[in-house]
C-alpha positions in Angstrom: 204.4 237.3 137.3 207.1 235.7 139.2 210.5 235.3 137.4 214.0 234.3 138.0 217.2 235.7 136.4 219.9 233.3 135.4 223.1 233.6 133.4 225.4 231.2 131.6 228.8 232.6 130.7 227.3 236.1 130.7 224.4 235.1 128.4 221.5 236.2 130.7 217.8 235.1 130.7 214.6 235.8 132.4 212.9 232.4 133.3 209.2 232.1 134.0 207.2 229.0 135.0 204.5 229.3 132.5 202.7 226.0 133.0 199.6 227.8 134.3 199.9 231.0 132.2 198.5 232.2 128.9 200.0 235.4 127.6 201.2 237.1 124.4 204.7 236.0 125.0 206.4 237.7 122.0 205.2 241.1 123.1 206.1 240.5 126.7 209.6 239.3 125.7 210.3 242.6 124.1 209.3 244.5 127.2 211.0 242.2 129.7 214.3 241.9 127.9 214.8 245.7 127.5 217.9 246.7 129.4 216.8 250.1 130.7 213.0 249.9 130.7 212.6 246.2 131.6 214.4 243.5 133.6 217.1 243.2 131.0 218.2 240.0 129.4 219.2 238.2 126.2 216.0 236.3 126.1 212.8 235.2 127.9 212.6 231.5 128.7 209.4 229.7 129.5 209.0 226.5 131.4 206.0 224.6 130.0 204.9 221.0 129.6 205.4 219.0 126.4 203.9 215.7 125.3 205.8 213.6 128.0 208.5 215.9 129.4 209.3 219.4 130.3 209.4 221.9 127.5 211.5 225.0 127.0 210.5 228.0 124.8 212.9 230.9 124.3 211.9 234.3 122.9 214.6 236.8 121.7 214.5 240.5 122.7 212.8 241.3 119.4 210.0 238.9 120.2 211.0 236.2 117.8 211.1 232.6 119.0 214.4 230.8 118.8 214.7 227.1 117.8 217.7 226.5 120.0 219.7 228.1 122.7 222.5 226.2 124.5 223.2 228.7 127.3 219.5 229.1 127.8 219.0 225.4 128.0 221.6 225.1 130.7 220.0 228.0 132.7 216.6 226.3 132.2 218.0 223.1 133.5 219.5 224.8 136.5 216.2 226.5 137.3 214.4 223.2 137.2 216.9 221.7 139.6 216.9 224.7 142.0 213.1 224.7 142.1 213.0 220.9 142.6 210.9 220.5 139.5 213.1 217.6 138.5 214.9 215.3 141.0 217.2 213.4 138.6 220.6 214.6 137.4 219.9 213.3 133.9 216.7 214.2 132.1 215.3 215.3 128.8 213.9 218.7 127.7 211.7 219.3 124.7 212.6 222.4 122.6 211.5 223.8 119.3 214.7 222.4 117.8 214.1 218.9 119.2 214.5 216.9 122.4 217.7 217.6 124.3 219.5 215.5 127.0 220.6 217.3 130.2 223.3 216.1 132.6 223.9 217.9 135.9 227.6 217.9 136.8 228.1 218.1 140.6 231.1 218.9 142.7 232.4 217.0 145.8 230.0 219.0 148.0 227.0 217.9 145.9 226.5 221.4 144.5 225.9 222.0 140.8 229.3 222.9 139.1 228.4 222.8 135.4 225.7 221.5 133.2 226.3 219.3 130.1 223.6 219.4 127.4 223.1 217.7 124.0 222.7 220.2 121.2 221.5 217.8 118.5 223.1 216.6 115.3 224.6 219.4 113.1 223.0 219.7 109.6 224.9 221.1 106.6 222.6 221.0 103.6 221.7 224.6 102.4 218.0 223.8 102.7 218.5 222.9 106.4 220.2 226.1 107.3 218.3 227.6 105.3 220.5 229.5 102.9 220.1 230.5 99.2 223.2 228.6 98.1 223.0 227.3 94.5 224.6 224.1 93.2 226.3 223.2 96.5 225.6 220.2 98.6 226.7 220.6 102.2 228.9 221.3 104.0 229.1 224.8 102.7 232.5 226.1 103.5 234.1 229.5 102.9 231.1 230.6 101.0 231.6 234.3 99.9 228.9 236.7 101.1 229.0 240.3 99.8 228.4 242.9 102.4 228.7 246.6 101.4 231.5 245.8 98.9 233.4 243.4 101.2 233.5 239.7 100.8 233.0 237.7 104.0 233.7 233.9 103.7 231.3 232.0 105.9 230.8 228.3 106.6 227.3 227.3 107.3 225.7 224.9 109.8 222.4 224.4 111.5 222.4 223.6 115.2 218.6 223.6 115.1 219.0 227.3 114.3 221.1 228.8 111.5 224.7 229.8 111.8 227.3 231.4 109.6 230.9 231.2 110.9 233.9 233.1 109.6 237.5 232.6 110.8 240.1 235.4 111.1 243.8 235.6 111.7 243.8 238.6 114.1 242.2 239.0 117.5 238.4 238.8 117.3 238.3 242.1 119.3 239.5 243.9 116.2 236.6 242.6 114.0 233.9 245.1 113.1 231.1 242.9 114.3 228.9 245.8 115.2 228.8 246.8 111.6 228.8 243.5 109.8 226.7 241.5 112.3 223.3 243.1 111.5 224.1 243.0 107.8 224.9 239.3 107.9 221.8 238.6 110.1 219.5 240.2 107.6 221.3 239.3 104.4 218.8 238.1 101.7 220.8 234.8 101.4 219.3 233.8 104.7 215.5 233.7 104.6 215.1 233.0 108.3 218.0 235.3 109.2 221.2 233.9 110.7 223.5 233.9 113.7 226.9 235.2 112.8 230.1 234.0 114.6 233.7 235.4 114.1 236.4 233.1 115.5 240.2 232.7 115.7 241.8 229.4 116.3 244.4 229.6 119.1 245.4 225.9 119.2 243.9 222.5 118.5 241.8 222.8 121.7 241.2 226.5 122.1 239.3 229.1 120.0 238.4 232.7 120.8 235.1 234.1 119.4 232.5 236.7 119.3 228.8 236.2 118.3 226.1 238.3 116.8 222.8 236.6 117.7 219.8 236.7 115.5 217.2 238.8 117.2 219.5 239.9 120.1 222.6 241.5 118.6 226.1 240.9 120.1 225.9 238.9 123.3 228.6 237.8 125.8 228.0 234.2 125.0 226.0 231.9 122.6 225.9 228.2 123.3 224.6 227.1 119.8 227.1 229.6 118.3 230.0 228.0 120.2 228.8 224.6 118.9 228.7 225.9 115.4 232.2 227.2 115.6 233.6 223.9 117.0 231.8 221.9 114.4 233.1 224.0 111.5 236.6 224.1 112.9 236.7 220.4 113.2 235.4 219.9 109.6 238.2 222.2 108.5 240.7 220.1 110.6 241.6 223.1 112.8 240.6 221.6 116.2 240.2 218.3 118.0 237.0 216.6 119.1 236.9 218.5 122.3 237.6 222.3 122.3 237.3 225.2 124.6 235.5 228.2 123.1 236.5 231.5 124.8 233.9 234.2 124.4 233.6 237.6 126.2 231.4 236.1 129.0 233.6 233.1 129.8 234.5 229.7 128.3 232.4 226.8 127.1 233.5 223.2 126.4 232.3 221.6 123.1 232.6 217.9 122.3 231.8 216.4 118.9 232.9 213.1 117.5 232.0 213.8 113.9 229.3 213.8 111.2 226.0 212.2 112.3 226.8 212.5 116.0 225.3 214.9 118.5 227.2 217.9 119.8 227.7 218.3 123.6 227.9 221.6 125.3 229.2 222.0 128.9 229.4 225.2 130.9 228.1 227.1 133.9 224.6 228.2 134.8 224.2 230.7 137.7 221.2 232.1 139.5 221.3 235.9 139.7 218.1 237.0 141.4 214.3 236.6 141.6 211.6 239.2 141.2 208.0 240.0 140.2 207.0 241.6 136.9 204.1 244.0 137.6 202.2 243.2 134.4 
């Protein structure tokens, strides 16, 4: 099985052209993504064909299939451009979370510099997250979640996948994400589990963050997580319509003009290497 390895701000993926393949992908994802016994990645991305356009599927290291993945979508788009599967610099991709618009951003030399993708319209109702929140109509802001005797205030948003965002006043490096991340992900309040972001606002146009991804653990970057942070921060009037999210793997630019509008995510997508999986 031929594969390509790509990364976007340190969020790395194994990409396979699966248009002529039929495999048990959830089991294969667990094997492929393993750092020491497989290729090593934050997810397995499949290129397939949808109803009238290219389709992207993304499997987490635990074998679960994700509805949305912003960094994965940019890497997927870069793969299709590099392999001349698409010829236009603007095209659509079908995902489990909906159809997404892709725009290739080129430099003066014609090379790909960054990729800008639509991430859908944020949803805030508890049933859309989903979250077991009673007597609250979205947005759900600063909702107290009890974890081992501690109360963690989270704000909830769906970017096609569920997110819980908490803001802190100290450096995010000091936050015990390794301990609280898995507890938040598997908290009974979230029937489909949840992605957990911890963020600190640096200015109206800069935020630092760390992310615990559902099914993957802490990653160097998370595109949908960065979008969730920017959306919540804007609702709380802590940032402008365009903001840079600084995560361990790099920086991403998020643009959102408000309720009912799509979020745009812009950032790098880089080819790492190609190989053959011997299964």
